[in-house]
C-alpha positions as CSV (number, residue, x, y, z in Angstrom):
1,M,0.0,0.0,0.0
2,T,1.4,3.4,-1.0
3,Y,1.9,6.3,1.3
4,Q,-0.9,8.3,-0.4
5,E,-3.3,5.4,0.2
6,L,-2.3,5.1,3.8
7,Q,-2.7,8.8,4.3
8,K,-6.2,8.7,2.7
9,E,-7.2,5.7,4.8
10,N,-5.9,7.5,7.9
11,Q,-8.0,10.6,7.0
12,Q,-11.1,8.4,6.6
13,L,-10.6,6.7,9.9
14,R,-10.2,10.1,11.6
15,Q,-13.5,11.3,10.1
16,S,-15.2,8.1,11.2
17,N,-13.8,8.5,14.6
18,E,-15.1,12.1,14.9
19,T,-18.5,10.9,13.7
20,F,-18.6,8.2,16.3
21,K,-17.6,10.6,19.0
22,E,-20.5,12.9,18.1
23,K,-23.0,10.1,18.1
24,I,-21.7,8.7,21.4
25,S,-21.9,12.2,22.9
26,A,-25.5,12.7,21.7
27,L,-26.5,9.2,23.0
28,E,-24.9,9.9,26.4
29,V,-27.1,13.0,26.7
30,Q,-30.2,11.1,25.8
31,L,-29.3,8.3,28.2
32,G,-28.7,10.8,31.0
33,Q,-32.1,12.5,30.4
34,L,-33.9,9.1,30.3
35,Y,-32.2,8.1,33.5
36,K,-33.5,11.3,35.2
37,L,-37.0,10.6,33.9
38,I,-36.9,7.0,35.2
39,Q,-35.7,8.1,38.6
40,G,-38.3,10.8,38.7
41,F,-35.7,13.6,39.2
42,K,-35.3,16.4,36.7
43,S,-34.0,19.3,38.8
44,E,-32.2,22.1,37.0
45,R,-30.9,23.6,40.2
46,F,-27.2,24.6,40.1
47,I,-25.0,25.4,43.0
48,P,-21.7,26.8,41.8
49,E,-18.5,25.3,43.2
50,I,-16.0,27.7,44.8
51,L,-13.5,27.8,42.0
52,Q,-11.1,30.7,41.5
53,Q,-11.8,30.8,37.8
54,Q,-15.6,31.1,38.4
55,L,-15.3,33.6,41.2
56,S,-13.2,35.9,39.1
57,L,-16.1,36.3,36.6
58,F,-17.9,38.4,39.1
59,S,-15.4,39.6,41.7
60,E,-14.0,43.2,41.4
61,N,-11.3,42.4,43.9
62,S,-8.6,40.4,42.1
63,D,-4.9,40.8,41.5
64,K,-3.1,41.0,38.1
65,T,-2.7,37.3,38.0
66,G,-6.4,36.7,38.1
67,Q,-6.3,35.4,41.7
68,V,-9.2,36.5,43.8
69,V,-8.2,38.7,46.8
70,T,-10.6,37.9,49.6
71,P,-10.5,40.4,52.5
72,K,-10.9,38.9,55.9
73,E,-12.5,40.3,59.1
74,T,-13.5,38.9,62.5
75,I,-17.2,39.4,63.4
76,S,-18.7,38.6,66.8
77,Y,-22.2,39.3,67.9
78,T,-25.0,38.1,70.1
79,R,-28.5,37.3,69.0
80,E,-31.7,36.1,70.6
81,K,-32.7,32.6,70.1
82,K,-35.8,32.5,67.9
83,K,-38.8,30.9,69.5
84,H,-40.7,28.2,67.6
85,P,-43.7,29.9,65.9
86,G,-46.0,27.1,67.0
87,R,-49.0,25.8,65.0
88,N,-50.5,27.9,62.3
89,T,-53.6,29.8,63.4
90,L,-56.9,28.3,62.2
91,P,-58.7,30.5,59.7
92,E,-61.3,32.8,61.3
93,H,-63.9,32.2,58.6
94,L,-64.4,28.5,59.4
95,P,-67.7,27.6,61.1
96,V,-67.5,26.7,64.7
97,R,-69.2,23.8,66.6
98,E,-68.9,24.3,70.3
99,V,-68.8,21.3,72.7
100,I,-69.0,22.1,76.4
101,L,-67.6,19.5,78.7
102,E,-68.8,19.9,82.3
103,P,-67.1,18.1,85.2
104,E,-68.7,14.8,86.4
105,E,-69.2,16.1,90.0
106,D,-72.0,18.4,91.0
107,V,-71.0,22.1,90.3
108,S,-74.3,23.8,91.0
109,T,-72.9,25.3,94.2
110,L,-69.6,26.2,92.8
111,K,-68.5,29.6,91.3
112,K,-67.2,29.6,87.7
113,I,-63.8,31.3,87.5
114,G,-63.0,30.8,83.8
115,E,-62.6,28.2,81.1
116,E,-60.0,26.6,78.9
117,V,-60.6,26.5,75.2
118,S,-59.0,23.9,72.8
119,E,-59.6,24.1,69.1
120,T,-59.3,21.1,66.8
121,L,-60.4,20.5,63.2
122,E,-63.3,18.2,62.0
123,Y,-64.1,17.2,58.5
124,T,-67.7,17.4,57.2
125,P,-68.3,15.4,54.0
126,A,-69.8,17.3,51.0
127,S,-73.4,16.7,50.4
128,L,-75.9,16.6,47.5
129,V,-79.1,18.4,48.1
130,K,-82.3,18.1,46.1
131,R,-83.5,21.6,45.3
132,R,-87.2,21.6,45.0
133,T,-88.6,24.7,43.4
134,I,-92.3,25.2,44.1
135,R,-94.2,27.8,42.1
136,P,-97.8,28.4,43.4
137,K,-100.3,29.1,40.6
138,Y,-103.0,31.7,40.9
139,A,-106.1,32.2,38.8
140,R,-107.1,35.7,37.8
141,K,-110.6,36.8,38.2
142,N,-113.1,36.5,35.3
143,E,-111.0,33.7,33.8
144,Q,-108.3,36.0,32.5
145,G,-105.4,33.5,32.9
146,V,-103.1,32.0,35.4
147,V,-100.4,33.8,37.4
148,I,-97.1,31.9,38.2
149,A,-93.5,32.9,38.8
150,P,-91.1,32.2,36.0
151,L,-88.4,29.6,36.5
152,P,-85.0,31.1,37.2
153,T,-82.5,30.7,34.3
154,R,-80.2,27.7,34.7
155,P,-76.8,27.2,33.0
156,I,-78.1,24.2,31.0
157,E,-81.7,24.3,30.0
158,K,-83.9,21.4,31.3
159,S,-80.9,19.9,33.1
160,I,-81.1,18.8,36.7
161,A,-77.6,20.2,37.5
162,E,-77.4,23.6,39.2
163,A,-74.4,25.9,38.7
164,C,-72.8,24.8,42.0
165,L,-72.8,21.1,41.0
166,L,-71.5,21.8,37.5
167,A,-68.7,23.9,38.9
168,Y,-67.8,21.2,41.4
169,I,-67.6,18.5,38.7
170,L,-65.5,20.6,36.3
171,V,-63.1,21.8,39.0
172,S,-62.7,18.2,40.2
173,K,-61.7,17.1,36.7
174,Y,-59.4,19.9,35.6
175,I,-57.9,21.1,38.9
176,D,-58.1,18.0,41.1
177,H,-57.4,15.8,38.1
178,L,-60.3,13.4,38.8
179,P,-61.6,11.7,35.6
180,F,-65.4,11.4,35.3
181,Y,-65.4,7.7,36.1
182,R,-63.7,8.4,39.5
183,Q,-66.2,11.1,40.3
184,I,-69.0,8.7,39.5
185,Q,-67.5,6.1,41.8
186,R,-67.4,8.7,44.6
187,F,-70.9,9.9,44.0
188,K,-72.1,6.3,44.2
189,R,-70.1,5.5,47.3
190,E,-71.0,8.6,49.3
191,F,-74.5,9.5,48.1
192,G,-75.9,6.4,46.3
193,W,-76.2,8.4,43.1
194,E,-74.7,7.0,39.9
195,P,-74.9,9.4,36.9
196,A,-73.9,8.1,33.5
197,S,-70.5,9.1,32.2
198,S,-72.2,10.4,29.0
199,T,-74.4,12.7,31.3
200,L,-71.3,14.3,32.8
201,S,-69.7,14.7,29.4
202,D,-72.9,16.4,28.1
203,W,-72.9,18.7,31.1
204,M,-69.3,19.7,30.4
205,A,-70.1,20.4,26.7
206,G,-73.1,22.5,27.7
207,C,-71.0,24.6,30.1
208,C,-68.3,25.1,27.5
209,Q,-70.9,26.2,24.9
210,L,-72.2,28.7,27.4
211,L,-68.7,30.0,28.2
212,E,-67.4,30.2,24.6
213,P,-68.3,33.9,24.2
214,L,-66.4,34.6,27.5
215,Y,-63.4,32.6,26.1
216,N,-63.4,34.8,23.0
217,T,-63.4,37.9,25.2
218,L,-60.4,36.5,27.2
219,K,-58.6,36.1,23.9
220,Q,-59.2,39.7,22.9
221,K,-58.2,40.9,26.3
222,I,-54.8,39.1,26.1
223,L,-54.0,40.5,22.7
224,T,-54.4,44.1,23.7
225,D,-51.4,44.6,26.1
226,G,-48.5,44.3,23.6
227,Y,-46.6,41.6,25.5
228,I,-47.5,37.9,25.7
229,Q,-45.5,34.7,26.3
230,A,-46.1,31.7,24.1
231,D,-45.5,28.0,24.4
232,E,-47.0,24.7,23.3
233,S,-47.6,21.3,24.9
234,P,-48.7,17.9,23.4
235,I,-52.0,16.2,24.1
236,K,-53.3,12.9,22.9
237,V,-56.7,12.9,21.2
238,L,-58.8,9.9,20.1
239,D,-58.8,9.5,16.3
240,S,-62.3,9.0,15.0
241,D,-61.0,7.7,11.7
242,K,-58.9,4.9,13.3
243,K,-60.6,3.0,16.1
244,G,-58.4,2.6,19.1
245,S,-55.6,5.0,17.9
246,T,-54.8,8.5,19.1
247,H,-53.9,11.7,17.3
248,Q,-51.0,13.9,18.5
249,G,-52.6,17.4,19.1
250,Y,-51.1,20.4,20.7
251,Q,-52.3,23.0,23.3
252,W,-50.8,26.4,22.4
253,V,-50.6,28.5,25.4
254,Y,-50.6,32.4,25.5
255,H,-49.9,34.2,28.7
256,D,-50.2,37.9,29.6
257,P,-47.9,38.5,32.6
258,L,-49.2,42.1,33.0
259,Q,-52.9,41.3,33.3
260,K,-52.2,37.8,34.8
261,L,-54.3,36.0,32.2
262,V,-53.6,32.8,30.3
263,L,-55.3,31.2,27.3
264,F,-55.0,27.7,25.9
265,N,-55.8,27.2,22.3
266,Y,-56.1,23.6,20.9
267,R,-54.7,22.8,17.4
268,R,-54.4,19.5,15.6
269,G,-50.7,20.1,14.8
270,R,-47.6,21.9,15.8
271,G,-47.3,24.0,12.6
272,Q,-47.4,27.7,12.2
273,H,-51.0,27.9,11.1
274,G,-52.4,27.9,14.7
275,P,-50.3,30.6,16.2
276,R,-50.3,32.7,13.0
277,E,-54.1,32.7,13.1
278,F,-54.2,33.5,16.8
279,L,-51.8,36.4,16.5
280,D,-53.3,37.8,13.3
281,G,-53.5,41.6,13.8
282,Y,-51.4,41.5,17.0
283,K,-48.9,44.2,17.6
284,G,-46.2,43.8,20.3
285,Y,-43.7,41.4,21.9
286,V,-44.0,37.6,21.8
287,Q,-41.6,35.8,24.2
288,C,-40.9,32.2,23.3
289,D,-38.3,29.5,23.0
290,G,-36.2,28.6,19.9
291,Y,-38.9,26.6,18.1
292,S,-38.6,27.5,14.3
293,V,-42.3,28.2,13.9
294,Y,-41.9,31.3,16.0
295,D,-39.2,32.6,13.7
296,K,-41.7,32.4,10.8
297,I,-44.3,34.3,12.8
298,G,-41.6,36.9,13.7
299,V,-41.4,37.9,10.1
300,D,-44.5,40.0,10.7
301,P,-43.2,43.6,11.1
302,D,-45.7,44.3,13.9
303,I,-44.4,41.4,16.0
304,T,-41.1,41.4,17.9
305,M,-39.8,38.1,19.2
306,A,-38.1,38.0,22.6
307,G,-36.0,35.0,23.8
308,C,-36.2,32.9,26.9
309,L,-33.0,32.6,29.0
310,V,-34.3,29.5,30.8
311,H,-34.3,27.5,27.6
312,A,-30.7,28.5,26.9
313,R,-29.7,27.7,30.4
314,R,-31.4,24.3,30.3
315,K,-29.2,23.4,27.3
316,F,-26.1,23.8,29.5
317,V,-27.7,22.0,32.4
318,D,-28.1,18.9,30.1
319,T,-24.4,19.0,29.3
320,R,-23.0,18.7,32.8
321,D,-22.5,14.9,32.5
322,Q,-20.4,15.3,29.3
323,D,-18.5,18.6,29.9
324,K,-18.9,19.7,33.5
325,E,-16.2,22.4,33.4
326,R,-17.6,24.4,30.5
327,A,-21.2,23.8,31.6
328,D,-20.5,25.0,35.1
329,K,-18.8,28.1,33.9
330,A,-21.9,29.1,31.8
331,L,-24.3,28.1,34.6
332,A,-22.3,30.2,37.2
333,I,-22.9,33.3,35.0
334,F,-26.6,32.5,34.6
335,S,-26.8,32.2,38.4
336,E,-25.4,35.7,38.8
337,I,-27.8,37.0,36.1
338,Y,-30.8,35.7,38.1
339,R,-29.4,36.9,41.4
340,Q,-29.1,40.4,39.9
341,E,-32.6,40.1,38.4
342,R,-34.1,39.3,41.8
343,A,-32.4,42.4,43.4
344,I,-33.6,44.6,40.5
345,K,-37.2,43.4,40.8
346,E,-37.1,44.3,44.5
347,E,-35.5,47.7,43.9
348,A,-37.6,48.7,40.9
349,A,-40.9,47.6,42.7
350,G,-43.0,47.5,39.5
351,D,-41.4,50.5,37.8
352,A,-40.7,49.2,34.2
353,D,-38.5,52.1,33.2
354,M,-36.3,51.7,36.3
355,R,-36.1,48.0,35.8
356,K,-34.9,48.5,32.2
357,E,-32.1,50.9,33.3
358,L,-30.9,48.6,36.1
359,R,-30.9,45.6,33.7
360,L,-28.8,47.5,31.2
361,Q,-26.3,48.3,33.9
362,K,-26.1,44.9,35.7
363,V,-27.6,42.1,33.7
364,L,-26.7,42.9,30.0
365,P,-22.9,42.9,30.7
366,L,-23.2,39.4,32.2
367,L,-25.1,38.1,29.1
368,Q,-22.5,39.7,26.9
369,Q,-19.9,37.9,28.9
370,I,-21.5,34.5,28.1
371,K,-21.6,35.4,24.5
372,T,-17.9,36.3,24.4
373,W,-17.0,33.1,26.2
374,V,-19.1,31.0,23.9
375,Q,-17.6,32.6,20.8
376,E,-14.1,31.7,22.1
377,E,-15.0,28.1,23.1
378,Q,-17.3,26.9,20.4
379,F,-14.4,26.0,18.0
380,K,-12.8,23.8,20.8
381,V,-15.7,21.5,21.0
382,L,-17.5,19.1,18.6
383,P,-20.4,21.0,16.8
384,K,-22.8,18.1,17.3
385,S,-21.8,17.4,20.9
386,A,-24.2,18.4,23.7
387,I,-22.0,21.4,24.7
388,G,-21.6,22.4,21.0
389,K,-25.4,22.4,20.5
390,A,-25.9,24.4,23.7
391,M,-23.4,27.0,22.4
392,T,-25.0,27.1,19.0
393,Y,-28.5,27.5,20.5
394,F,-27.3,30.4,22.7
395,L,-25.7,32.3,19.8
396,N,-28.7,31.8,17.5
397,Q,-31.1,33.1,20.1
398,Y,-28.8,35.9,21.3
399,P,-30.6,38.6,19.1
400,K,-33.8,37.7,20.8
401,F,-32.2,37.9,24.3
402,E,-31.2,41.5,23.5
403,V,-34.9,42.3,22.9
404,I,-35.6,41.6,26.5
405,F,-33.7,44.8,27.4
406,E,-35.8,47.0,25.2
407,D,-38.8,47.0,27.6
408,G,-38.8,46.6,31.4
409,R,-42.1,44.7,31.3
410,I,-40.5,41.7,29.6
411,E,-39.4,38.9,31.8
412,L,-36.0,37.1,31.4
413,D,-37.8,33.8,30.6
414,N,-41.0,31.9,30.0
415,N,-41.1,30.3,33.5
416,L,-44.5,31.8,34.2
417,I,-46.1,30.2,31.2
418,E,-44.5,26.8,32.0
419,N,-46.1,27.0,35.5
420,A,-49.5,27.6,33.7
421,I,-48.9,24.4,31.6
422,R,-48.3,22.2,34.6
423,P,-51.9,21.3,35.3
424,L,-52.2,20.1,31.7
425,A,-49.2,17.8,32.2
426,L,-50.8,16.5,35.4
427,G,-54.1,16.0,33.6
428,R,-52.3,13.9,30.9
429,K,-51.2,11.4,33.5
430,N,-54.8,11.0,34.7
431,F,-56.9,11.3,31.5
432,L,-54.4,9.9,29.0
433,F,-56.2,11.4,26.1
434,A,-59.1,13.7,25.1
435,G,-62.2,11.9,23.6
436,S,-62.3,14.1,20.5
437,H,-60.9,17.3,19.0
438,R,-63.9,19.2,20.3
439,A,-63.3,17.8,23.8
440,A,-59.7,18.9,23.5
441,Q,-60.8,22.5,22.7
442,D,-63.3,22.4,25.6
443,A,-60.5,21.4,27.9
444,A,-58.4,24.3,26.5
445,M,-61.3,26.6,27.4
446,L,-61.5,25.4,31.0
447,Y,-57.7,25.3,31.5
448,S,-57.7,29.0,30.4
449,F,-60.2,30.1,33.0
450,F,-58.8,28.0,35.8
451,G,-55.2,29.1,35.0
452,S,-56.3,32.7,35.1
453,C,-58.0,32.2,38.4
454,K,-54.8,30.7,39.8
455,M,-52.8,33.7,38.7
456,Q,-55.4,36.1,40.1
457,G,-55.5,34.2,43.4
458,I,-59.2,33.5,43.0
459,N,-61.1,30.4,44.1
460,P,-61.9,28.7,40.8
461,Q,-65.0,26.9,42.0
462,E,-66.5,30.0,43.4
463,W,-65.7,31.9,40.2
464,L,-67.1,29.3,37.9
465,E,-70.3,28.8,40.0
466,D,-71.0,32.5,40.0
467,T,-70.2,32.9,36.3
468,L,-72.4,30.0,35.2
469,R,-75.2,31.5,37.2
470,R,-74.8,34.9,35.7
471,I,-73.8,34.5,32.1
472,P,-77.1,33.3,30.6
473,D,-78.7,36.6,31.4
474,H,-75.6,38.8,31.2
475,N,-75.2,41.7,28.8
476,I,-73.1,40.4,25.8
477,Q,-71.4,43.8,25.6
478,K,-70.1,43.5,29.2
479,L,-68.7,40.0,29.2
480,E,-65.3,41.3,30.3
481,E,-66.8,41.9,33.8
482,L,-67.1,38.1,34.2
483,L,-63.4,37.4,33.5
484,P,-61.3,36.3,36.6
485,G,-60.1,39.3,38.5
486,Y,-62.4,41.9,37.0
487,H,-64.9,44.0,38.8
488,R,-68.5,42.8,38.3
489,T,-70.8,45.8,38.1
490,D,-74.0,43.7,38.3
491,K,-73.0,41.9,41.5
492,P,-75.5,42.5,44.3
């Protein structure tokens, strides 16, 4: 074999070796993620180690060699030992049932000098009550007709379910994650009442049909503020065309952090058609991850795309098992970014302009520091390795990260919307799938209202019961008054 042939073969072997290294690195990342899922642990918490190289990223006190100069001082003080706070005080609004225990001996001749009071908690099971509406009929004189009071409007016409029962059933399913068949088992066990599963499904569909105009009002309200966060999450839906099989649908989620409102919008796919239709006519910022569909939407001159630092950080978290030194260096700077952000939020106290100025001074330089470091290190790692992909993702998203600093209202990440999606993830473990595409959209409607209630700090069952009772007779032009967190002018 000639020298040229040996050289060519050597080059081919080197290329094959590099390819195998990239594949092994990618498989190691997947294996690590699967292991965390199996073990039920997927924490992204990062505690930086005390390394001189990392401390020098943030310390202003360092010598010319880069070594950190740590001043030392002796501190001595005395502090009072904190007392145990004791049990939490029971809420004052709870009803009280008093039980008086008299001594066994005769106390009729004794003088009462006081009493000792002990408070404990009892549980009273929920109850079903038959509401019997009686309407007396009266005959007018001279046979001019009958006088009778009209029936009050009910959420679902001719249904036996009152608003309170409907609210209880829907909250049990979408907040407590109890499928209808479990609720039916409980009704039978506790009350001897066994409704059909189809009855509960029909009640849910009737409620959603009633709430649909309010859902459209919520959509309009979210699109008016000029800043929303967007994300998507999968949901299985039974396929009517193929018996026993499921279709992969998606719940697109839009969150307004300023008004504390969230909206779920079901779509059959993950393509751009759904969000493009939803955002048609919208003007303002959309904060999202690096999914390519959002880039296509961002072509609209009225829409400005903002990035999510958490998604970029997560890429480096996933590389700790393969390249701990580089990953920890990036994560240490991210930790400092969020430490500064917490301090800025406290100092700005809701002032968006002040928050913007403080971010430009304290947070942007740290983000630029990551960018400079990534640009220096990216050629030292394999492009298709986990750390290489993390660096590429960061650089590709960096222009969107800079948008965050244009407006003090914009958050650093999409964590708030991910919190809103969590009930959907819990529901998937209990329901497994939606019965139809219409059922998936009904679920999106209820997740929207309940998610908004949670952000507003409102009891979702009380809100839904009150809304179901009012909406049939409510002025269509004033539906906004019924949204979670809004003042209701027609409230008695």
